[in-house]
N, C-alpha and C positions, 0 to 999 in steps of 0.2 A: 761322302754322302753319296747314298743309293736310292734308298726309298723316301720318296718324298708323297706325303698323303695329304689330301684336301678334304676338309669339312666345310659343309655349307649348314648353319646353325637352324634348327627348327623354329618356325612361326610360334609364337606364345599363345595363337588361339585360331579357331575355324572360321571360316568365311564361305560365300555361296560356292567359291570356285576350289575350295581345299580339295576335292576328290579328284581334281584335274591339277595336281601341283606343277606349275611351271618354272624350272629351275631358271636362276641367274644363269648367264654365261661366262662370268669371270673365272671362276673356279675351273670349270671345264676347259677353257681356252688355254689358261695357265698351266694346266696339268697335260695337255696337249702338246705344248711347246716343250714341257721338260720330258716328254714321252719322246719326241723327236730328238731331243739331244741325248738320249739314252738313259735317262733315269727311270726307276719302276715307280710308276704313279697310279694312285687310285682316287677316285673322287666319290665322297659319302655325302649325299643330301638327305638329310633328316626328314625333312618334307615328303620324300619318297620311299625311304626305307630306313630302319635302324641301322647304324653303322657296325660294322664288324669290329667291336671293340679290341679283342684279341689281336688280329691282325696289324690295328693301329699301333699297337704297343711294339712292335716292329719298325716304327717310323724313325729314320734320322733327322727328320724335321716334319712338323705339322703345320699346315697354313689354313687359316679359318678365314672364311668370308661372312661379312654381316654387314645387314642395315641396322637402322636404330632399335626397330621393335626385336630384333634378333640378339642385341648386343649383350643384354645379361645370360642368355644361355651361351652364346660364343665365349663370353668371360668365364663362364664355368667350365666349358669344354677346354679352354686355355690352360686353366689352373690345375686339371687334372693330369695334363701331360706334363706339364713342368715339375709338378711333384714326382713323376717318374724320370725326370731329367733328359727331357725330350725338349729341344729348343721350338719354340712358337712363334711363327708370323702371322699377323692378323691384317687383313685389309677391308675395303669396302667403305663406302660412303660415311658410316659411322665414325670409323677409326681414322679416315682423312681428316674431318673437321674437329676431333676431339681426340689427338693421337696421345696426349699426356695419361688421359683416363685408360686408355686402352695399354700404355707401357704399365702400367699398374699390375696387368695380368698375361703379358705377351713379353717376348724377347725383343720382337721386331714391330715395327709398324710401316706397312707399305701404302704410302700416300697416293691417291689417283690411279691412274692407270698403271697396272704391274706387269705388263708383258716384258720391259726391259728392267725394270727395277729389281724383280724376283732373280731373273736369271743373274744380274751383276751380285746380288748379294750371295747366291750360292757360291759363285765363282771365287768372290774374296774370301769367303769361309774356308773354302778348301784350299786357297793358295796362301792364306795367312794376310791377305793384303788389309790394310785398313779400310773400315766401311765409311769413314767421313767424305770419300768421293762419289758416293753412290747417290744420285740424285733421286728425290723422293721417298727418302728412307728416314725414318726416326728410331732411335735407339739410344741404351743407356751405354754410357763410356766405363771404363775401368774404374773410375771414381763415382759411380752411380750416378752421374749428370747425364740429364735428358739433352739430346743432340737432336736437332732438327735440320737436316741437310736440305739445302735448296730444292724448291719443287722442280719436277720434271716437265720437259716440254710435252704436251700431247702427242700421241702417234699420229704423224702426218697421213702416211699411206695404210689404209685399213685392210690392204689386199696383201700386206707383209705379213699379216699374222695368218697362221695355219688355218684350216678347216678344223672345228671342233669335232673331237673323236669323241662320240658319247658310249663308245663300247667301254670306256675307262670308268664310267660312272656305275657304282655299284648297284644291282639288280634294275639297271635301266632297262632292259630287254622286257623284264617280267611287269615292272611297276609304272613306268612314264606312258603317258597318254598322248603328249602333245610334244611337238618339237619347237624350240626356241630358235629364232634366227634373228641375225641382226644385220640390217643392209646400212646401217648409219650410225652416226653418235652424234651428240651436240643438239643444241635446241636455241634458236634465236630470241623467243618469246621469254619475257623476264617474269613469270608468274611468281608472286612472292613467296608461295610455300613450297617451292618446288627446288630441289638441290642438283638438278639436272647442267645447268650452267656452271655452276661452281666446281662439279666433278668433271663434265665433259666438255666445258666451252660452249661459248655463244654462237659459234660457227659450225655449221653442219660439214660432217666427213662422209664421204659416201664410199662405199664398196662399188667397183665395177659391176655392170649387167652379167657379163659373163661369170665373175667370179660369184655372185649371189645364185645363179643358175646351177653353177657346179657345186656349192653347198647344197642347195635344196635337193639334188640328185642323190647326193651321197646321203642325206639324213632323212628325206621325206618317205621313203618306201617303207622306212622301219615302223612308222606309225599310221602316217596318212592325214594327220592335221597338223599345220604349221601355224605358228602364232609370230608374226613380225613384230619384235619386241622393241622397235624403234620407237621414240617417243613421240614422234609424228610421221607414219610410214608415208603420207603424201605432202613431205614438206616442200619437195620440188617436183610439182605435178607433172610437168613432162618427161622428168625423168622416171618418176612411178609408172606414168602410160607406157613408157618404153619397155620397163622391166614386166609388166602386165602383158604387154603384146608378146614378149620373148617366151613367158610360160605359155600362153596360148598356143605359139608355135611349136615348143616343145611338148607339146601334148602331156605336159604334168598333169596328174590325174590324183589330186588331193584337194580338199577344202582349207581354206585359211583365213584368219581372222588378225586384226592389226588395231592399234590406237592411230586416231585420226582428229583433225580438228573439224569444227562447223563448216568451214571454208570449202570442203569438198561438194557442197551443195551448189556453189557455183560453176561446176565443172560436169555437165550431164556426160561428156564423153569418158571422163575417168570413171563414173559411176558404172556406165555400160560396160567399160572393159574389167572393173574389179568383180561385177557379177559373172561375166562370161569367162574370167580364169578362176573361179572358185571361191570367191569372197563368201564366207557363211556369216560371219558377224563383223561389225566395228565397234570398239571401244571408243566413245567420245567423250572429252572432258568437257561437260557443260558447265560445272562447278556452281552456277548457281542462277536463279531466276530473278534474283536482286539487282537491279541496275547498279545500285550503290556498291553492292559488294563485288559484281564483276569489275568495275571500276577501281575498286580498291586491290583487287587480286591482280591487276594489271593484265585483264583479259580483253583482248581487243576483238569483242562480240557483244551483241545485244540480244534480248530475247526473241526479237525476230529472226536474228541468225539462227538461234538454237530450233525455233519452231519450223523454219526454213529447211534445215539439215537433216531433222526427223521425217519430213513428208518426203523429200527427194530420196532419202535412202530408202525408206519402205516402198516408195515407188519401185525401185528396182529389186524388191523382195531380197534384201538384206537385212538382217538382223542388226538391232542395236542394244548395246549394253552402256547404259546412261551412268556417268559418275559425277556426284554432287559433293561439294566441300561446305559443310555446315559450320557455323558459329563465328563468322568474322564480327568485327565491330559494328558492323550494320544489319546484321541478323538478329532477330529475336523468334521467340517461340512459333509467332505467326508464320514466320519466314519457313520454318521446318514444315509445318502443316501444309502451308501453300505448295510447298516443293512436291510432296506426296501426292496432291491431289494433279498436279501439272503432269507428273509423270504418268500416272494412271490415264489421263484424259489424250494424252498424245501416242498413247499406245506403245510405250518403249517396253521391250520384250525382257528385259531385266536391269536391274538397278544397284548401284551401291551408293546409300548415304554415308558418307564418311565426314568424322567430326576433323575439324580443322586441327591439324597436328603441326605444331613446331619443331621441324626436324633440324638438328644441328647441321650449319651450313646455309640455313635460308635467311632471308630478311625477316621473315615472320619470328623465328627462333631468337634473333637477336633483338627484334623490337620488344618482345614479350619478356626476355630474360632482363634488359635494361629497364623495364618498367615494372619489374617486380611480381608480374603475372603468372610466372609458372609456379603451379601447385607443387609439383614433385618432378623427380627426374628417374622414375622408375622406368627405365627404358623399355620394358616389356609391354606397358601400357603405350607407348607411342605408336601404336597400330592402325591409328584413323577410325578406333570404335570404342576411343575411352576419352572422355575430356580430362586435359593435363593442365588446362589454365584458366583462368577467370574470365570468362567472357564479359563484354560491357552492357549488352542489352538484356542479359538474363544470367541465371546462376550456371555454376558448372554443372549441378544436379540436373537443371532442367535442359540442358544441351545434350546431357548425355542419355537421359531417359527418353527425351522426344525424339531424338535421332533413331533410337532402338524402335520405337512405337510406330514410326513412319515406315521403317523397314517391314515391320511385321503387318502394316495395314497393306502396303503394296505386294506382298507375298501373302496373299488371303486365299482362303479355301476358294472361293468362287473363282478366283485368276487361277488357280491350280487347276481345277475342274475343267475350266473353260479350254486350258490347254489340252488337256487330255481328251475333251470331245472334238477338238479340230486335229487331233493326231499329232500334236506338236509334243512327242515325249520327252524330247531335249530340254525344252522349256518349262515343262511339267516338273520334271526332276530338279531342275535347277530352283524351281519355286519352292518344291517342297524341302529340297535341303536348304535353300534360304531361310524357309519357315522354321526349320529345325534349330539352324545357328543363332537366328534372332531369339528364339524360345529359351536358348542354353543361355544365351547373352543378358537376356532380361532376368533368368533366375539368379545370374551373377551380378546383376546391376545392383542389387539391393546391398550386397557386401562390398562393392567398390564404392557405392555412394557413402556408406559408411566410413569407408576408408577416407575418401575426399572430406567428410565433415571433420574426422578427426584430423586431417593435415591444416585445413583451412582455420579451424578453431585454435591450432596451436601456433600457427602464424599470425591470427587475429591477437591472440593473447600477447605473444611477443611484441607487436608492433604498438599494442597499447599498453602495456606494462607500467611506462612510467606516468602516463595520463590517470591510470586506474589508481596509482598510489596516490596522486595529488588528491583525487576526489577522496579517497577513504582517510586521509590524513586532515585535510583541510575542512572536510564538509562531512565528517563520519557521522554527525546527527541527522542529517538530512535523510528523510524517507521518501519524500516525493520530489519528482524531477519535472518542472514544467517547460514544454517546448511547443512553440507554435511550428507545425510542420507546412503549413500552407506555401511556404518560400522555398521549400527543399525540395530537390530531385528524390525520386523512389529509392535510389540506391544510397542515399545520405539519409532518409529516415531510417532505412532498414539499419543502418549503421549504428545510429544511435541507439535504436531500440535494442539491438543485440549488445551494445556495448554497456548500457546502462543494466540491462538483465543480469549482468554478470557482477555489477557491484549491489545486486540485493535492493536495487532502488525501484520505485514504481514510477514509470514514464507517464506523465499526463499530458497528452496532446491536446491543442486546441480547445482549452476549457476556461474561457475567461472568467466565469464564475465559482472556479475553483477557490476554495478558501485556502488563501496563503497563510501558513502558520510558521513558527520557528522552524519547524520540521521541514520545511517545503524551499527548494531551491530552484529558482528561475533561470534557466540557461539561453533563453531565446536572445537577449542581446549580446551574450558572448558568442554564439555560432553565427549571427547575421554579421559581427564584427569580424570574425574568421573569413567569411564567404566574401566581404568586401574588399579585404586585404588580396585574397587571391584573386578577384576580379581586377 
């Protein structure tokens, strides 16, 4: 084997930062490792530039990286090359947690961190050694039986991995605008909707300060803006301050952004060093303004922490991108509307209102799956911009449309014009692009909502088929159904209304004076009996 090419599948839709695509480092790092070993490697990132499909046909192996939202596209690419007789290996969070599904489309699945697994796979394929000794690998044996080798231990020393070589990325010099730099892996915070811990572990692993400076010097001059892609850049505040002092001492000339938590507000020295070292913006996962939701998400912060963080960061003239996750079991329509008002009131520069998405590998996915609340598994819609499950306090349609409306209100024309008036051209452009993205999403919302209705109706019909047959056979002559709904919850009342309408029956609610005839069936006692049994 000589030509090993990597493809990062395209995102299914646009968002406010689509114009400045930020690639994940996995494929670039793995390709760099193989290049240093003598392989001919190239990385094609669809969000940056269309791949050179002709060149890819010369591959001895295709390696594809994907997250859940890009899995559908990744599988399409995998099938394309398997038809050409080219072996395909696939990795990333989605394939790590659903390897059986990925093996329907690829020859090999690399689970978890792939630095060592991919190297061993190539070596064993070339030497003819068995594959069942390679930790972290899933594959089909000669009998077409799926084999999951034991998991591989996490990489202990991040300094052992080479500095990513961005020159091997197709059209990088022409198209890329931001350099991704990772200074750590892992996260100790157990947010229920996040897959970082099952993928990279609960314990933080850090690169040395010298190594980070070396990596920045090698990459930053190419573009001028660095994004530290750590899940929490200020996880260890003293270490972060040491790094920032090193950036200042080395007179690095670039702006940078990073993801942080609200607790940075408690360290004024850290904020001062962030600004002095070139911090342009921070991405903060506020997640929710609903205290019950924050507790449900396992977020160790409150509304006061969120407000303090915004004030402290703005005091140091650092921009804020706020990220909110909407749709928990304690959220309703008013929660979404209040969140948009909150973001405007506290002068957050840009926001993303993301719909809670049950990603494979997360507790949220397992909880909703076991409860039968997943509406579908069209992975292209698992992008945090589509409702893919049945919420508790609103419908999936309401969650989907209200979230888009909240985004539209935040990125309003007055807000865009205000940024222009203040000569804040960057956020004026972000706002304009955000407004266009939301407009496009809203135009497609009707189609998606119709799809949801069809899916939910089909599931409803399936679940109630036997009950419907009973009513039709035993009470076929009854045209009117009487039900006292005062003791029912809103969703229970909605259920019976929907169910009975499908039987071509008229539901008469709370009508004591309604004339009962032989064509009338009173079901209030039956419903109350069922409810008392459940209680």
